[in-house]
N, C-alpha and C positions, 0 to 999 in steps of 0.2 A: 157667567161666568162658573168654571167649574169647580166641584170643590178640590181636587187639588189647588188649585192656584189660588182660591179661599187663603188653604190650608198654608200654603208657603209663602202667601202676604201677611198673613198674618205674624206668620214667625218668624220673617224678617222685622218685622216691628218691634218685635218681644226682643230680637237677637240685637238691634238697631239699641232698644233702652239700654238692654245690659250691657251690651260692651261702653255707651257712654260712663254708665255707672262706675264700673268695673277700671276706668279709666282716669274719672278720678279720683279714684282711692289712692295716697299718698304710694309711691313707687318704692318704700321702705318695707310697704307689706308683701309687696311683691316680687321682693328681689331673697333669693339665699345666699348662702357663702362664697360658690362659685356657678350659679347661674339664676338658673328662677325657681320659684315654690310654685308648688300649684296653683296659688292664684295667678302668675304671672303668665304660666301656659294657660288657663283657662281664658284670660285676654286676648293671647295669639291666636288662639283657637275661635272663640267668639267673635273678632275680627274679622277673623279670614271665612270664616262661615256666613259673616255679612255680608262682606262683599261678592261673595260668590253668588248669592241669596238676592243682594243688588241689581248683578250683571244679567242674572237669570230671569228676573223679574220684565228688567229694561229688556231685552228679548223679546218674550212674548209681550211687552205692550206694542214695541213697535212692531211685531206681526201681526198683532191684531188692530193695529192701525188704532190705540188706545192712549193719544195723545196727551188728552185734560190727565189722565192717571200716572202718565210717564213726567208729566211736567209737577206734578205735587210730589212725586216719589224725590224725582231728581232735587229739587226745594228740600225736601225735608232730610234728605242726606248730607248737602252742602253743607245747611245750618249746623247738621249736626257734630262734622268737622268742623267747622267752625267754632260749635260749644268747645271742642274739645282742642284746639289750636288755640284760642283765647284763654280757655288754663292752663295751656301749659306755658305759657309766656306771662301768667301773670302769680303761678308758682315757680317760675325760674326767678321776676323780680322779688317776690317776697323771699327765696332762700341764699338771695344773691348778698343780702343784709345783715345776714346772719353772722355771730361772731364762732369761731373756736368751738366754745362750750357748750352753744346751743346746736350746732351740729351733731358735737358727741351725745349730747342729751337725748335729740331728736333718732341718730341712728342706732344708740344704747349700746353704742362701743366704750 
């Protein structure tokens, strides 16, 4: 395995972990008045870079016929997506039962 692919693989897993952590941060910290704040834009950039690195590594693994690494990487990516989706449903269910006063307190208005 060449050094470039090792660095890409390491960067991919770092970006994947960072994107999960940023995704779990509540949305009120990622939003500004008329759009996204810096953390919101960072979320979008890190997610896009993670997906691009995933696809690049996917192509390299198929090209090199490294199906074991390909399978592991796909499983880890799917697990990361599942964590984000499950957290979204949990967060939605938690916020659904809030009163108007509690929402105002959370949002800070």
